[in-house]
C-alpha positions in Angstrom: 0.0 0.0 0.0 1.4 3.4 -1.0 2.2 5.8 1.8 0.1 9.0 1.7 1.6 12.3 2.7 -1.4 13.2 4.8 -0.9 15.4 7.9 -3.5 15.5 10.6 -3.4 19.3 11.3 -7.0 19.8 12.3 -7.0 16.6 14.4 -4.2 18.3 16.5 -6.9 20.8 17.8 -8.8 19.8 20.9 -11.4 17.0 20.6 -14.3 19.5 20.9 -13.5 20.7 17.4 -14.5 17.5 15.7 -15.7 13.9 16.1 -13.8 10.8 15.1 -16.0 8.7 12.8 -16.3 4.9 12.3 -16.2 4.0 8.7 -19.3 2.9 6.8 -18.0 0.7 4.0 -19.4 0.8 0.5 -20.4 -2.6 -0.8 -18.9 -2.3 -4.3 -16.9 0.9 -4.8 -16.0 1.8 -8.4 -14.1 4.8 -9.6 -16.0 7.1 -12.0 -13.3 9.6 -12.4 -10.0 10.6 -10.9 -8.6 14.2 -11.4 -5.1 13.1 -12.3 -3.8 16.7 -12.7 -5.0 17.7 -9.3 -3.6 14.5 -7.7 -0.2 15.3 -9.2 -0.4 18.9 -8.0 -1.1 17.6 -4.5 1.8 15.1 -4.6 -0.6 12.1 -4.5 0.1 8.9 -6.4 -2.7 8.8 -9.0 -1.9 5.2 -9.9 -2.4 4.2 -6.3 -5.6 6.3 -5.9 -7.0 4.4 -8.9 -6.1 1.0 -7.4 -8.6 -1.0 -5.4 -7.0 0.2 -2.2 -7.1 3.8 -3.3 -10.8 3.5 -4.4 -11.6 1.9 -1.1 -10.2 5.0 0.7 -11.9 7.4 -1.7 -15.3 5.7 -1.0 -14.7 5.8 2.8 -14.6 2.0 3.1 -11.1 1.5 4.5 -8.3 3.8 5.4 -4.5 3.4 5.1 -2.5 3.4 8.3 -2.2 6.8 9.8 -5.3 8.2 8.1 -7.9 8.8 10.9 -10.9 10.6 9.4 -12.9 13.1 11.4 -16.0 15.2 11.0 -15.8 18.9 11.9 -18.4 20.5 14.2 -19.9 23.9 13.4 -23.1 25.9 13.9 -24.8 28.1 11.3 -27.7 30.4 10.3 -29.8 28.4 7.8 -32.2 30.7 5.9 -31.7 33.2 8.7 -32.4 30.8 11.6 -29.6 29.9 13.9 -28.8 26.3 14.6 -26.3 26.0 17.5 -24.9 22.6 16.3 -24.7 21.3 12.7 -21.3 19.8 11.7 -20.3 17.5 8.9 -23.4 15.3 8.6 -22.0 13.4 5.6 -18.4 14.4 5.3 -15.1 13.0 6.5 -11.9 15.0 6.6 -9.0 12.7 5.8 -6.2 15.1 6.4 -4.1 17.7 4.6 -1.3 17.7 2.1 1.2 20.3 1.0 1.8 20.9 -2.7 5.2 21.8 -4.3 4.5 25.5 -3.7 3.9 25.0 0.0 0.2 25.5 -0.2 -1.8 23.3 2.2 -4.9 21.4 1.0 -7.4 19.4 2.9 -8.9 16.3 1.4 -12.5 15.5 2.4 -15.0 12.8 1.4 -18.5 13.9 0.9 -21.3 11.4 1.1 -19.5 8.4 2.6 -22.0 7.7 5.4 -23.4 8.8 8.7 -21.4 10.8 11.3 -22.3 11.9 14.9 -23.6 15.1 13.2 -25.9 13.5 10.7 -29.0 14.0 12.9 -31.7 12.0 11.1 -29.8 11.9 7.8 -28.2 8.9 6.2 -24.9 10.6 5.5 -24.9 9.4 2.0 -24.7 11.2 -1.4 -26.3 10.2 -4.6 -24.7 10.1 -8.0 -26.4 13.2 -9.7 -25.4 15.8 -7.2 -21.8 14.3 -7.0 -21.4 14.7 -10.7 -22.9 18.2 -10.6 -20.4 19.3 -7.9 -17.5 17.7 -9.7 -18.3 19.6 -13.0 -19.3 22.9 -11.4 -16.4 23.2 -9.0 -13.9 22.3 -11.8 -15.6 24.8 -14.1 -15.3 27.5 -11.4 -11.6 26.7 -11.1 -11.1 27.1 -14.8 -12.9 30.4 -14.7 -10.4 31.6 -12.2 -12.8 31.7 -9.3 -11.6 30.5 -5.8 -13.3 27.2 -5.1 -13.1 23.8 -3.6 -11.8 21.2 -6.2 -12.9 17.7 -7.2 -10.3 15.0 -6.7 -12.5 12.0 -7.5 -16.0 10.6 -7.9 -16.8 7.1 -6.8 -19.9 5.0 -7.1 -20.6 3.0 -3.9 -22.6 0.1 -5.3 -25.5 0.9 -3.0 -28.8 2.6 -3.5 -29.9 5.6 -1.5 -33.5 6.6 -0.8 -34.4 10.2 -1.8 -37.6 10.8 -3.7 -36.8 7.4 -5.3 -34.0 4.9 -4.9 -30.9 6.4 -6.5 -27.3 5.1 -7.0 -25.0 6.2 -4.2 -21.7 8.0 -4.8 -18.9 9.8 -2.9 -17.1 13.0 -3.9 -13.5 13.5 -2.8 -13.0 17.2 -2.7 -10.1 19.5 -1.8 -10.0 22.9 -0.1 -7.4 25.0 1.6 -9.6 24.4 4.6 -13.2 23.6 5.4 -13.5 26.2 8.2 -16.7 28.2 7.9 -18.3 31.3 9.4 -20.5 28.7 11.3 -17.4 27.2 12.8 -16.7 30.4 14.6 -20.4 30.8 15.5 -20.2 27.3 17.2 -17.6 28.4 19.7 -18.9 31.9 20.2 -22.4 30.6 20.9 -20.9 28.4 23.7 -18.9 31.3 25.0 -15.9 29.1 24.5 -13.3 31.9 24.3 -10.3 29.6 24.4 -11.8 27.5 21.5 -12.6 30.7 19.5 -9.0 31.9 19.9 -7.5 28.5 18.9 -9.8 28.4 15.8 -8.8 32.0 14.8 -5.1 31.3 15.3 -5.5 28.1 13.2 -7.3 30.0 10.4 -4.8 32.8 10.4 -1.9 30.4 10.2 -3.5 28.5 7.4 -5.0 31.4 5.3 -3.7 34.8 6.3 -0.3 34.2 8.0 0.7 37.8 7.2 -1.7 39.2 9.8 -0.3 37.2 12.7 2.2 40.0 13.4 -0.3 42.8 13.0 -1.0 45.1 16.0 -4.6 43.7 16.1 -4.3 40.3 14.4 -8.0 39.2 14.9 -9.3 42.5 13.5 -6.9 42.1 10.6 -8.2 38.5 10.1 -11.7 39.8 9.9 -10.7 42.4 7.4 -9.0 39.8 5.3 -12.1 37.5 5.3 -14.3 40.4 4.4 -12.1 41.4 1.4 -11.8 37.7 0.3 -15.6 37.3 0.3 -16.3 40.6 -1.3 -14.0 39.7 -4.2 -15.4 36.2 -4.4 -19.0 37.4 -4.7 -18.1 39.9 -7.3 -16.6 37.0 -9.4 -19.8 35.0 -9.0 -21.9 37.9 -10.2 -19.7 38.4 -13.2 -20.4 34.9 -14.6 -24.0 34.7 -13.6 -23.3 32.1 -10.9 -26.0 31.4 -8.2 -24.8 29.5 -5.1 -28.3 28.6 -4.0 -27.8 28.2 -0.2 -25.6 30.9 1.3 -26.1 29.8 4.9 -23.3 30.8 7.3 -22.2 27.1 7.5 -21.7 27.2 3.7 -19.4 30.2 3.7 -15.6 29.5 4.0 -13.3 32.0 5.7 -10.7 31.1 3.1 -12.8 33.0 0.4 -13.3 29.8 -1.6 -16.7 28.7 -3.0 -17.8 25.8 -1.0 -20.8 23.4 -0.8 -22.2 23.2 -4.3 -25.8 22.1 -3.6 -28.6 23.6 -5.6 -26.2 25.8 -7.5 -26.5 26.9 -11.2 -25.4 29.3 -13.8 -28.0 31.7 -15.0 -29.4 31.3 -18.6 -31.7 34.2 -19.4 -30.9 37.2 -17.3 -33.3 37.8 -14.4 -31.8 39.4 -11.2 -34.4 37.5 -9.1 -33.4 34.1 -10.3 -33.5 31.4 -7.6 -32.6 27.7 -8.2 -33.0 26.2 -4.7 -36.3 24.4 -4.4 -36.5 25.3 -0.7 -35.8 29.0 -1.2 -39.4 30.0 -1.5 -38.9 33.6 -0.5 -35.9 34.2 -2.7 -33.5 34.9 0.1 -30.6 33.6 -1.9 -31.6 35.0 -5.3 -28.8 36.1 -7.7 -29.2 39.8 -7.0 -29.2 39.2 -3.2 -25.9 37.5 -3.0 -23.7 40.6 -2.1 -26.3 41.6 0.6 -26.3 38.0 2.0 -22.5 37.8 2.0 -22.4 41.0 4.1 -25.1 39.6 6.4 -23.0 36.4 6.9 -19.8 38.4 7.5 -21.7 40.4 10.2 -22.4 37.1 11.9 -18.7 36.3 11.7 -17.8 39.8 13.2 -20.3 39.1 16.1 -18.6 35.8 16.8 -15.2 37.4 16.8 -16.2 40.3 19.2 -14.5 38.8 22.3 -11.2 38.6 20.4 -11.4 42.2 18.9 -11.4 43.9 22.3 -12.0 43.3 25.9 -14.4 46.3 25.8 -17.6 45.2 24.0 -18.4 48.7 22.8 -15.0 49.1 21.3 -15.2 45.7 19.7 -18.6 46.6 18.1 -17.1 49.8 16.7 -14.1 48.0 15.3 -16.2 45.3 13.7 -18.6 47.9 12.2 -15.7 49.8 10.7 -14.4 46.6 9.1 -17.8 45.6 7.7 -18.2 49.1 6.2 -15.3 48.2 3.8 -17.3 45.4 2.2 -19.3 47.6 -0.2 -16.3 49.5 -1.6 -14.3 46.3 -2.1 -17.2 44.5 -3.7 -18.2 47.3 -6.1 -14.6 48.0 -7.0 -14.0 44.4 -8.0 -17.4 44.1 -9.7 -17.3 47.3 -11.7 -13.7 46.6 -12.7 -14.8 43.1 -13.9 -17.7 44.6 -15.9 -15.4 47.1 -17.6 -13.2 44.2 -18.6 -16.1 42.2 -19.9 -17.2 45.2 -22.0 -13.8 46.1 -23.3 -13.6 49.3 -21.3 -10.3 50.5 -19.9 -11.1 53.8 -18.2 -13.3 54.5 -15.2 -16.0 57.1 -15.7 -18.6 58.8 -13.5 -21.6 57.3 -15.3 -20.3 53.7 -15.3 -22.8 52.4 -12.8 -25.8 53.9 -14.7 -24.3 52.5 -18.0 -24.0 49.0 -16.5 -27.5 49.1 -15.1 -28.8 50.1 -18.5 -27.3 47.0 -20.1 -28.8 44.7 -17.5 -32.2 46.4 -17.8 -32.1 45.7 -21.6 -31.0 42.1 -21.0 -33.9 41.6 -18.6 -36.4 43.1 -21.0 -35.1 41.1 -23.9 -34.8 37.9 -21.8 -31.2 37.8 -23.1 -28.9 34.9 -22.2 -26.4 36.1 -19.6 -23.3 34.3 -20.9 -24.1 34.7 -24.6 -24.7 38.4 -24.4 -21.2 39.1 -23.1 -19.7 36.6 -25.5 -21.5 38.2 -28.4 -20.2 41.6 -27.4 -16.7 40.1 -27.7 -17.1 39.6 -31.4 -14.9 41.9 -33.5 -17.8 42.5 -36.0 -20.1 43.6 -33.2 -17.5 46.0 -31.8 -17.1 47.5 -35.3 -20.8 47.8 -35.8 -20.9 45.5 -38.8 -22.9 42.7 -37.3 -25.9 42.3 -35.0 -26.4 38.7 -33.7 -29.8 37.6 -32.5 -28.5 37.6 -28.9 -28.2 41.4 -29.0 -31.4 42.1 -31.0 -33.4 44.9 -29.5 -30.4 46.4 -27.7 -29.3 48.8 -30.5 -29.6 52.1 -28.5 -27.4 50.7 -25.7 -25.0 49.3 -28.3 -24.6 52.7 -29.9 -23.7 54.2 -26.5 -21.3 51.4 -25.9 -19.5 51.9 -29.3 -19.4 55.7 -28.6 -17.7 54.9 -25.3 -15.2 52.6 -26.9 -14.4 55.3 -29.4 -13.6 57.7 -26.6 -11.1 55.4 -25.1 -8.6 55.4 -28.0 -7.7 53.6 -31.2 -7.3 50.0 -30.1 -8.1 47.8 -33.0 -11.5 46.0 -32.7 -9.7 42.6 -33.2 -7.4 43.3 -30.2 -10.2 44.5 -28.0 -12.3 41.5 -28.9 -9.4 39.2 -28.0 -9.1 40.8 -24.6 -12.8 40.5 -24.0 -12.9 36.8 -25.0 -10.4 36.1 -22.2 -13.0 37.2 -19.6 -16.3 36.3 -21.3 -16.6 32.5 -21.4 -18.4 30.6 -24.1 -18.8 27.4 -22.1 -20.5 27.2 -18.7 -22.2 24.1 -17.1 -25.6 24.9 -18.5 -28.5 23.6 -16.4 -30.3 21.6 -19.1 -27.0 20.0 -20.2 -26.2 19.1 -16.6 -29.6 17.5 -16.2 -29.1 15.5 -19.4 -25.6 14.5 -18.1 -27.1 13.3 -14.8 -29.9 11.4 -16.4 -27.5 9.6 -18.7 -25.3 8.6 -15.8 -28.1 7.5 -13.5 -30.3 5.8 -16.0 -27.8 4.3 -18.4 -24.4 4.4 -16.6 -23.3 6.6 -19.4 -20.6 9.2 -18.5 -19.8 10.5 -22.0 -21.7 13.8 -21.5 -20.0 14.1 -18.1 -16.6 13.8 -19.8 -17.6 16.3 -22.5 -18.8 18.8 -20.0 -15.5 18.5 -18.1 -13.5 18.9 -21.2 -15.3 22.0 -22.5 -15.6 23.8 -19.2 -11.9 23.2 -18.5 -11.2 25.7 -21.3 -14.2 28.0 -20.9 -12.9 30.9 -23.1 -11.8 28.8 -26.1 -14.4 27.9 -28.7 -14.0 24.3 -29.9 -15.1 23.1 -33.3 -18.4 21.2 -33.5 -19.4 22.2 -30.0 -21.8 25.0 -30.7 -24.8 23.2 -29.1 -23.0 23.5 -25.7 -23.2 27.3 -26.0 -26.9 27.4 -26.7 -29.5 28.3 -24.0 -32.2 25.8 -23.3 -35.4 25.6 -25.4 -38.5 26.4 -23.3 -39.2 22.7 -22.7 -35.5 22.2 -21.5 -35.4 24.9 -18.9 -34.4 23.8 -15.4 -36.2 25.9 -12.8 -34.9 24.2 -9.7 -32.0 22.1 -8.6 -31.6 20.1 -5.4 -28.9 19.6 -2.9 -28.7 15.8 -2.6 -25.0 15.4 -1.8 
């Protein structure tokens, strides 16, 4: 059996931070896919991981010597209501590895069976959501958006009861850590100041080591998390990504996108788009994501108050000042991203109004989010020599846009188009294609569309011959209105 370079960093924290978990073996684990490039980056032996022993580990069935899986405890606000104890109800943290650049990555199994935090759940995942998270997380990585990564997908050989009996599966995923806003809430709600400080020190050492020597390291930590989340949400908004369930236990202090449940990329633009079946009031709608991120960060600030100052009033003041920075950081990143998507190089006073006018037109025309920006990246559109169907009805705004481009200098349309194509993807994991992919895998054990989606979204900015159908929005009968968690 090949040795694994796993460290047990989180397990070195006191026992109240986690629970050790007995294994729940899968009856017939089979590897669906191994992310060989990621395994190599992590210094893991891909050949061993694909072996029967490796697949047994990736399914949560047996562990090599020295790998003692644990489940992390945390709390969280779920749709605005606080639950003082949640924890990994279906996840096992195997340990962490260090890549060649010195970056630490945790390896976690999702869906491998019950844990002490499962409550009434079975701790299992089913195949469809595992494939969705694999594709979407890898697509987000290729888009340059901080995210957990998919290391492997494994079928367990068992069936799991959801609405019907479905094939079980496990996702092996990787993150710089799985510490959440809810992890801090857990210790704060118990008034466990020692635990809170240990957790903050661990998170600082892992994610923001530069703040350890700051005059006020815990305040500096809060500021770093606020900045990381503000930049992350801006990146989500720029590609039309909807997380679906932005509970505080689904928000990582690392600034990585985590917990892909009922997530989706928007097709036709509507700011109020919701994909989570249980989000009946639209709390986590596309347009609300920046507001919810700030709300979640406010909960983090509340949890950190005892570390910010021994004087509560002073702590509240410091936290408030830190939170006030969110809007400026978010809008700075978001507007800079929009300028890049539109080929604009200068910042002007009327930018926000100009951007809103575009989105108003997109909403009225029911324009596809991704294809609108990709169409604007066409040299002929920039020159005014071509009007694709995607932009039909938007001529007044297009005239304004070209006038603005003309004011910015003499950059050749071909050069401007090339720059725009680098930030406006042509391939995203479209919802109707994802559903077709899942149905083929579940009903026919056919993973060809899964592989195609992975290949295309790995190079999201480069058009590939014969793949035009993967850029098309769904027909009315193909539209997917809701997605489900399921992992």
